[in-house]
C-alpha positions as CSV (number, residue, x, y, z in Angstrom):
1,M,25.8,-20.1,-39.8
2,G,24.7,-17.2,-37.6
3,V,26.3,-14.7,-35.3
4,P,26.4,-15.2,-31.9
5,S,23.9,-12.3,-30.8
6,K,25.2,-10.2,-28.2
7,P,24.8,-10.9,-24.4
8,T,21.9,-8.6,-22.9
9,V,24.2,-6.2,-20.3
10,F,21.2,-4.4,-18.4
11,L,17.8,-6.4,-17.4
12,R,16.2,-5.2,-20.2
13,E,16.9,-2.6,-22.9
14,A,14.4,-0.1,-21.7
15,S,13.7,0.5,-17.9
16,G,9.6,0.5,-18.7
17,L,10.2,3.8,-15.9
18,I,8.1,7.2,-17.4
19,R,9.8,10.7,-17.5
20,S,6.2,12.4,-15.8
21,L,7.5,14.4,-13.4
22,S,8.2,17.9,-13.7
23,G,10.8,19.9,-11.9
24,W,8.4,21.3,-9.1
25,E,7.0,17.8,-8.3
26,G,10.8,16.7,-8.0
27,A,11.5,19.6,-5.6
28,L,8.2,17.9,-3.5
29,I,10.8,14.9,-3.4
30,A,13.9,16.4,-1.9
31,L,10.8,18.9,0.1
32,S,9.4,16.5,1.9
33,Q,12.7,15.2,3.2
34,L,14.1,19.0,3.9
35,N,10.2,20.2,4.9
36,I,10.0,23.4,6.4
37,L,8.5,22.7,10.6
38,M,9.8,19.2,11.5
39,G,13.4,21.0,11.0
40,L,12.4,22.9,13.8
41,M,11.9,20.6,16.3
42,E,14.9,18.4,15.5
43,L,17.3,21.9,15.6
44,W,15.9,23.5,18.9
45,G,15.5,20.0,20.7
46,W,19.1,18.4,19.9
47,G,20.9,21.0,18.3
48,S,20.4,23.3,22.1
49,V,22.1,20.3,23.7
50,T,25.1,20.7,20.7
51,V,26.9,24.0,20.5
52,K,26.5,26.4,23.7
53,Q,25.9,29.9,22.8
54,A,24.1,29.5,19.1
55,N,21.8,31.6,17.0
56,Y,19.8,28.6,15.0
57,G,17.9,31.2,13.2
58,L,21.2,32.5,12.1
59,A,22.8,30.1,11.8
60,M,20.4,28.2,9.5
61,I,21.2,31.7,7.0
62,F,24.6,31.4,7.0
63,S,24.2,28.1,5.7
64,I,22.9,28.6,3.0
65,P,26.1,29.3,0.4
66,L,27.5,25.6,2.0
67,V,24.7,23.8,1.2
68,M,23.7,25.2,-2.0
69,L,27.4,25.0,-3.4
70,L,27.6,21.2,-1.9
71,G,24.5,20.3,-3.9
72,V,25.5,22.5,-7.0
73,V,27.6,18.6,-7.2
74,W,24.4,16.6,-7.5
75,V,22.4,19.0,-9.9
76,L,24.9,18.5,-12.4
77,Y,25.6,14.8,-11.8
78,A,22.3,14.7,-12.1
79,I,22.5,15.9,-16.3
80,V,25.1,14.1,-16.7
81,M,23.4,11.0,-16.0
82,P,20.3,11.5,-15.1
83,R,18.6,7.3,-14.3
84,S,16.8,6.7,-11.2
85,G,19.6,5.4,-8.5
86,G,21.5,8.9,-8.0
87,E,24.6,8.5,-6.7
88,Y,24.9,4.8,-7.3
89,V,25.0,5.1,-10.8
90,W,27.2,8.0,-10.8
91,T,30.2,6.9,-8.5
92,S,30.0,2.9,-9.9
93,R,31.0,4.6,-13.9
94,G,33.2,7.2,-12.2
95,L,35.0,6.0,-9.2
96,H,34.2,2.1,-8.6
97,P,31.7,-0.3,-9.4
98,A,31.6,-1.7,-5.5
99,I,32.1,1.7,-3.7
100,G,28.6,3.0,-5.9
101,Y,27.2,-0.1,-4.6
102,M,28.9,1.2,-1.1
103,I,26.7,4.1,-1.1
104,G,23.9,3.6,-2.1
105,F,23.7,0.9,0.2
106,F,24.6,3.0,2.9
107,M,22.2,5.4,1.6
108,V,19.3,3.1,1.2
109,F,20.1,2.3,5.1
110,L,20.4,6.3,5.8
111,A,16.2,6.2,4.4
112,L,15.4,2.8,5.9
113,D,16.3,4.3,9.3
114,W,15.1,7.7,9.2
115,T,11.7,7.1,7.2
116,S,11.0,4.4,10.6
117,L,12.0,6.9,12.6
118,N,9.6,9.1,11.0
119,A,6.9,6.7,11.2
120,W,7.4,6.1,14.4
121,L,7.5,9.9,15.5
122,A,4.3,10.5,13.8
123,G,2.8,7.8,16.8
124,S,5.1,9.0,19.5
125,V,5.0,13.2,18.7
126,F,3.4,14.7,16.1
127,L,0.1,13.0,16.2
128,P,0.1,13.0,20.3
129,G,0.4,17.2,19.7
130,F,-2.4,17.3,17.0
131,I,-4.7,16.0,19.4
132,Y,-2.9,17.5,23.0
133,S,-3.7,21.0,20.1
134,L,-7.4,20.0,20.7
135,G,-6.9,20.1,24.4
136,M,-7.6,16.4,24.0
137,K,-4.5,15.8,26.8
138,S,-5.8,12.4,28.5
139,L,-5.9,11.5,24.5
140,A,-2.2,12.6,24.0
141,A,-0.6,10.8,26.9
142,T,-2.5,7.6,25.1
143,I,-1.5,7.6,22.0
144,E,2.0,8.3,22.5
145,Q,2.4,5.1,24.9
146,P,4.8,2.7,23.1
147,T,2.8,0.4,21.6
148,N,0.1,2.5,20.6
149,A,2.5,4.8,19.0
150,F,4.1,1.7,16.7
151,I,0.7,0.6,15.6
152,I,0.3,3.9,14.4
153,A,3.6,3.8,12.8
154,V,3.1,0.0,10.9
155,L,-0.3,1.7,9.7
156,V,1.6,5.0,8.5
157,I,3.9,2.5,6.3
158,V,1.3,0.4,4.8
159,A,-0.6,3.4,3.6
160,F,2.0,5.0,1.8
161,T,3.2,1.4,0.7
162,I,0.3,1.3,-1.5
163,A,0.6,4.7,-2.8
164,F,3.9,3.7,-4.1
165,I,2.0,1.1,-6.1
166,P,0.0,3.6,-8.5
167,R,2.1,5.4,-11.4
168,V,4.1,8.4,-9.9
169,K,2.2,11.4,-10.7
170,V,-0.1,9.1,-8.4
171,Q,2.3,9.9,-5.8
172,A,3.3,13.5,-7.0
173,R,0.0,14.3,-6.4
174,I,-0.3,12.7,-2.0
175,L,3.1,15.1,-1.7
176,W,1.4,18.0,-3.5
177,I,-1.6,17.7,-0.6
178,L,1.1,17.0,1.7
179,F,2.7,20.3,1.1
180,F,0.4,22.3,1.4
181,A,-1.1,21.1,4.2
182,T,2.5,21.6,5.8
183,L,2.3,24.7,4.7
184,I,-0.7,26.0,5.8
185,G,0.6,25.0,9.5
186,W,3.7,26.7,8.3
187,V,1.3,29.9,8.5
188,G,-0.6,29.2,11.9
189,V,3.1,29.6,13.2
190,L,3.8,31.8,11.7
191,L,1.0,33.8,13.2
192,V,1.2,32.7,16.5
193,E,4.9,33.9,16.7
194,L,3.4,38.0,14.7
195,F,0.9,37.3,17.4
196,P,1.2,35.5,20.3
197,S,-1.6,35.6,22.9
198,A,1.2,35.9,26.1
199,T,5.4,35.2,25.7
200,L,6.1,31.8,27.1
201,A,7.4,33.0,29.9
202,T,3.9,34.3,30.7
203,V,2.1,31.1,30.4
204,L,4.7,28.0,32.4
205,Q,4.0,31.5,35.2
206,T,0.1,31.5,34.8
207,Q,-0.9,28.0,33.6
208,F,1.6,25.8,35.1
209,N,2.9,27.4,38.1
210,V,6.5,27.3,36.7
211,N,8.8,30.1,37.6
212,P,11.2,30.7,34.0
213,T,13.3,32.3,36.0
214,S,14.5,29.7,38.1
215,L,13.4,26.9,35.1
216,I,16.4,29.0,33.1
217,N,18.7,28.5,36.1
218,T,18.6,24.8,36.8
219,A,19.1,24.7,33.1
220,V,22.3,26.7,33.7
221,S,23.5,24.7,36.7
222,S,22.8,21.3,34.0
223,G,25.3,22.9,31.6
224,Y,23.8,25.9,29.9
225,V,25.1,29.0,29.2
226,R,23.0,32.2,28.5
227,G,22.6,33.9,25.1
228,W,24.4,33.8,22.1
229,T,27.3,35.2,19.8
230,L,28.5,35.3,16.6
231,V,31.2,32.6,17.5
232,G,28.8,30.0,19.0
233,T,26.4,30.8,16.0
234,A,28.7,30.1,13.4
235,L,30.0,26.6,15.2
236,A,26.5,25.5,14.9
237,L,26.7,25.4,11.1
238,P,27.2,22.1,10.5
239,W,24.5,21.8,13.2
240,A,22.6,24.0,10.6
241,M,23.4,22.0,7.2
242,Q,22.0,18.7,9.5
243,M,18.6,20.1,9.0
244,W,18.9,20.4,5.4
245,G,19.5,16.8,4.7
246,G,17.5,15.6,1.7
247,W,18.3,17.6,-0.8
248,W,20.3,14.6,-2.1
249,W,17.5,12.9,-2.0
250,A,15.1,14.1,-5.6
251,P,18.1,12.5,-7.7
252,Y,17.3,9.0,-7.0
253,A,14.2,10.2,-9.2
254,G,16.6,11.3,-12.3
255,G,14.8,8.6,-14.5
256,E,11.7,10.1,-13.7
257,I,12.0,14.2,-14.0
258,Q,11.5,15.6,-17.3
259,N,13.8,17.6,-18.8
260,P,17.1,17.4,-16.3
261,K,19.2,20.2,-17.8
262,R,16.5,22.3,-16.5
263,S,14.7,20.4,-13.6
264,M,17.1,19.4,-11.3
265,W,18.5,23.3,-10.6
266,I,14.9,23.3,-9.7
267,A,15.0,20.1,-7.7
268,V,17.7,20.5,-5.7
269,L,18.2,24.1,-5.1
270,G,15.1,25.2,-5.5
271,A,13.9,22.8,-2.7
272,T,16.8,23.9,-0.7
273,L,16.1,27.3,-0.8
274,I,12.4,27.0,-0.1
275,S,13.7,25.0,3.2
276,I,15.9,27.3,4.2
277,T,13.7,30.2,3.6
278,C,10.7,29.1,5.8
279,M,12.2,27.6,8.6
280,S,14.1,30.8,8.7
281,I,12.0,33.4,8.9
282,L,10.4,30.7,12.0
283,G,13.7,31.1,13.8
284,L,14.3,34.0,13.3
285,L,10.8,34.8,15.0
286,A,11.3,32.2,17.5
287,P,12.5,34.6,20.4
288,R,9.5,37.1,20.3
289,A,6.9,34.4,21.0
290,F,9.0,31.7,23.3
291,G,11.8,33.7,24.3
292,F,15.5,33.5,23.0
293,N,16.7,31.9,26.9
294,L,13.8,30.3,27.7
295,Q,12.9,28.1,24.6
296,V,16.9,26.8,24.3
297,A,16.8,25.9,28.2
298,M,14.1,23.8,28.3
299,N,15.0,21.8,25.3
300,Y,18.5,21.8,27.0
301,L,17.0,20.7,30.5
302,Y,14.8,18.0,28.4
303,A,17.9,16.6,26.7
304,T,20.5,16.6,29.6
305,N,18.9,16.5,32.7
306,P,14.8,15.2,32.4
307,A,14.6,14.6,35.9
308,A,14.7,18.3,36.2
309,Y,12.5,19.1,34.0
310,P,9.3,20.0,35.4
311,A,6.9,17.2,34.8
312,V,3.5,19.6,34.6
313,L,5.2,20.5,31.2
314,P,4.5,19.4,27.8
315,P,7.7,18.5,25.8
316,P,9.4,21.3,24.4
317,Y,8.7,20.6,21.4
318,Y,8.7,23.7,19.0
319,N,4.9,22.5,17.7
320,Y,4.3,22.0,21.7
321,L,5.7,25.3,22.7
322,A,3.4,27.3,19.7
323,I,1.0,25.7,21.2
324,L,1.0,26.7,23.9
325,V,1.2,31.2,23.2
326,T,-1.9,31.1,22.0
327,N,-5.2,31.4,23.1
328,N,-7.1,30.8,19.4
329,A,-8.3,27.8,19.6
330,F,-8.4,27.8,15.9
331,L,-4.4,28.7,15.8
332,K,-4.2,25.4,18.2
333,A,-5.2,23.1,15.8
334,L,-3.8,24.8,12.7
335,V,-0.4,24.3,14.4
336,G,-1.1,20.9,15.6
337,F,-2.0,19.8,12.9
338,G,0.7,21.7,10.5
339,F,3.1,19.5,12.5
340,F,1.7,16.8,12.3
341,A,0.9,16.8,8.4
342,S,4.5,17.5,8.1
343,I,6.0,13.8,9.6
344,L,3.3,13.0,6.6
345,F,5.2,14.9,4.3
346,I,8.6,13.1,5.4
347,I,7.8,9.6,4.5
348,P,7.4,9.7,0.9
349,S,10.8,10.5,0.3
350,G,12.4,7.1,2.1
351,F,10.6,5.4,-0.2
352,F,11.8,7.2,-3.1
353,V,15.4,6.5,-2.0
354,V,14.5,3.0,-1.3
355,T,12.7,1.6,-4.2
356,R,14.7,3.6,-7.0
357,N,17.7,2.0,-5.2
358,F,16.6,-1.2,-5.4
359,F,15.3,-0.9,-9.0
360,A,18.9,0.9,-10.2
361,W,20.9,-2.1,-8.4
362,S,18.5,-4.6,-9.6
363,F,18.8,-3.3,-13.5
364,D,22.0,-3.7,-13.2
365,R,22.2,-7.1,-12.3
366,A,23.5,-6.1,-8.7
367,F,21.0,-7.4,-6.8
368,P,17.2,-9.4,-7.2
369,E,15.9,-8.9,-10.6
370,K,12.4,-9.1,-9.5
371,L,13.0,-5.9,-8.0
372,A,13.3,-4.1,-11.1
373,D,10.1,-6.2,-12.0
374,V,7.8,-2.5,-13.4
375,S,4.3,-3.2,-13.8
376,E,3.1,-2.8,-17.0
377,R,0.0,-0.9,-16.0
378,F,1.3,1.4,-13.4
379,H,5.3,1.8,-14.3
380,S,6.3,1.7,-11.1
381,P,8.7,-0.9,-9.3
382,V,6.0,-2.6,-7.5
383,N,8.1,-5.8,-5.2
384,A,10.9,-3.1,-4.4
385,A,8.0,-1.0,-2.8
386,I,6.5,-4.0,-1.2
387,V,10.0,-4.8,0.0
388,A,10.6,-1.0,1.5
389,G,7.3,-1.5,3.4
390,I,8.6,-4.5,4.8
391,L,11.8,-3.4,6.0
392,M,10.1,-0.4,7.1
393,V,7.6,-1.9,9.7
394,I,10.7,-4.0,11.1
395,L,12.9,-1.2,12.0
396,A,10.0,0.7,13.1
397,Y,9.7,-1.8,16.0
398,L,13.2,-2.0,16.7
399,Q,12.8,1.7,17.1
400,A,10.4,1.5,19.5
401,F,10.6,-1.5,21.0
402,T,14.7,-2.0,21.2
403,T,18.0,-0.5,21.9
404,F,20.0,-1.3,18.3
405,F,19.3,1.8,17.0
406,G,21.7,3.2,19.8
407,Y,24.6,1.3,18.1
408,L,24.3,3.2,14.7
409,V,25.0,6.8,15.9
410,N,27.9,7.6,13.8
411,L,26.0,7.9,10.9
412,M,26.7,11.5,10.0
413,I,30.1,10.5,10.0
414,A,29.3,8.1,7.4
415,L,27.2,10.0,5.2
416,Y,29.9,12.9,4.8
417,F,32.6,10.5,3.8
418,C,30.3,9.3,1.2
419,F,29.8,12.8,0.3
420,M,33.6,13.0,-0.1
421,L,33.5,10.0,-2.1
422,V,30.6,11.8,-4.3
423,S,32.7,15.0,-4.7
424,I,36.2,12.5,-5.9
425,S,34.3,11.0,-8.9
426,A,32.4,14.6,-10.2
427,I,36.2,15.8,-10.0
428,I,37.7,13.3,-12.3
429,H,34.7,12.2,-13.7
430,P,35.1,14.2,-17.3
431,Y,38.5,12.6,-17.3
432,R,37.9,8.9,-16.5
433,N,34.8,8.5,-18.1
434,K,35.3,10.8,-21.4
435,S,33.0,9.2,-23.5
436,L,30.2,9.7,-21.2
437,Y,30.9,13.3,-20.1
438,T,31.8,14.6,-23.5
439,N,28.7,13.4,-24.7
440,S,26.2,15.2,-21.3
441,P,24.3,17.8,-22.1
442,I,27.1,20.3,-19.6
443,S,30.0,19.2,-21.8
444,Q,30.8,22.2,-23.2
445,W,30.1,24.2,-20.1
446,K,33.8,25.4,-17.9
447,L,35.3,27.6,-15.8
448,G,39.0,28.3,-15.5
449,G,39.4,26.1,-18.5
450,L,38.5,22.7,-16.2
451,P,34.9,20.7,-16.5
452,A,32.2,22.5,-14.2
453,L,31.7,19.0,-12.7
454,T,35.2,18.9,-11.8
455,V,35.5,21.9,-10.4
456,A,31.9,21.9,-8.4
457,G,33.0,18.2,-7.0
458,V,36.7,20.3,-5.9
459,V,34.2,22.6,-3.8
460,G,32.2,19.8,-2.6
461,F,34.8,17.6,-1.3
462,I,35.8,20.8,0.8
463,I,32.5,21.4,2.0
464,S,32.2,17.9,2.6
465,A,35.8,17.0,4.0
466,Y,35.1,20.1,6.3
467,L,31.7,18.8,7.9
468,E,33.2,15.1,8.3
469,Y,35.4,16.8,10.8
470,T,33.6,18.9,12.6
471,C,31.7,15.6,13.6
472,L,34.8,14.0,14.2
473,A,35.4,17.1,16.6
474,S,32.2,17.1,17.9
475,P,30.9,13.7,19.0
476,A,27.5,16.1,19.5
477,L,27.0,16.2,15.8
478,G,28.1,12.7,15.0
479,G,27.2,10.6,17.8
480,P,29.8,9.2,20.8
481,I,32.8,8.1,19.4
482,S,33.5,4.8,20.4
483,W,34.7,1.4,19.1
484,V,30.9,0.6,18.8
485,S,29.7,3.3,17.3
486,I,32.5,3.5,14.7
487,S,32.3,-0.3,14.0
488,S,28.8,0.1,13.3
489,A,28.8,3.0,10.9
490,I,31.5,0.7,8.7
491,A,29.4,-1.7,9.0
492,V,27.0,-0.7,7.1
493,L,29.4,0.4,4.4
494,V,31.3,-3.1,4.8
495,V,27.9,-4.8,3.8
496,G,27.2,-3.1,0.6
497,I,30.7,-3.7,-1.1
498,V,30.1,-7.4,0.4
499,I,26.6,-7.4,-1.7
500,Y,27.9,-6.3,-4.5
501,Y,30.6,-9.0,-4.7
502,I,28.4,-11.7,-4.0
503,F,26.2,-10.3,-7.1
504,K,29.7,-10.1,-8.9
505,F,30.3,-13.9,-8.2
506,Y,27.1,-15.5,-9.1
507,R,26.7,-13.2,-12.2
508,R,30.3,-14.4,-13.6
509,S,28.8,-18.2,-13.2
510,Q,25.8,-17.1,-15.2
511,G,28.7,-16.2,-17.8
512,L,27.7,-12.8,-17.1
513,D,30.3,-9.9,-16.6
514,L,29.0,-6.7,-13.9
515,D,32.6,-5.0,-15.0
516,L,30.9,-4.7,-18.4
517,V,27.6,-3.3,-16.8
518,F,29.9,-0.4,-15.0
519,K,31.2,1.1,-18.2
520,E,27.7,2.2,-19.5
521,I,25.3,4.1,-18.3
522,P,21.6,2.4,-17.6
523,P,19.4,2.8,-20.6
524,A,15.7,4.9,-19.9
């Protein structure tokens, strides 16, 4: 009588994914979300309402130590367990499978939310801005209408879904193209800010017959406070750090990045430094072309009292303002093109988050196994990409035509809670999972006699807890505090736990104990 074969713990003995991405190609995944242009629109467009008397250019620079120290946690964990799936893989082994699934599910929901929103913005804000830069104002106004913008969003999502079917090097080439297209636009904005044809105040007065002083006074009467202080700038640090959302996205493709011990530093921290440097330069130069008070006052008025915002003016988004202050037609087109490229550049990172989490869950047998299928020809999770695209189209519809996402306004609170859990997992991992950690490339890295991952986790927890506190203390950062908003954020977290236990019991009925899966690192 033969010896019974050991039951297969994972879906198969090899993931099917190939380590073909360099560190810099991994950095493009993070840089895609971090971006070097789009965040400027968000920071001035929404940040101006959050904290008064803040200099956001300086706030971005002041945030560098915090975001870099937090990023070290992700770098080290991605070296310890360089597998696709990111925080889900780490915390499901470091804390508990249900907690890991909860974090992974939340990150997928966040990526679906942000990516569908960005696809919607491509049609409603950024493509119209590009068309506006070419002088076709009526066409821009037509494109930005909800139905037309939604059609464009669908086309964008379908195009990227198709792009995620071939091998990962194809997506890397697309990322390179979109990065350089965005970088060209960044140069255009830089030239405009260095050599504006006229100040924004002059343009408003001469081209639109809008008195800039009166506009600022109207904003003041609506609550805007002139100028900036160091205190206001310090209070804006959490907002500045929110602009670096996405630095943690490269490790989701950890199973496809070569030489993780070296590459993860580039993919996470290298990408973050590039983004901070590019956006800080433009942010610090912005008052030269736009005027500090005028730019912030326009955005504040547009967000808080739109009825008082002059109807003859375009939206005060960064791309429109840069277009207004130059008479050079080529620079206008360059700026408009760059911002449109930036919104396209941001889409692929969302696909990486969703598809690689789907793959990781399925490979652990905690999700439908079909989503872990890898094309023999392309070595990519094709089914996961198709499902991700379908979900994004549905959410883009909800973004365009419903108020569904109005209930999900506290996602940042849930995000920083997840960051705290990842940091706790990093603190205890070297002690709770000694064998896994001892076999890792950083097992000998210590600081003060403590494992490097533990020390990084302590620092990461302090920073994450601070960010969580700022969101709770300042609703403008995390979203209005109400039973509906808090309940919706909690619901997103709970759904992940529920799905995990559904599959746990289902696999048990098949004779498979999922607990065994999470005692090991998934095979490469």
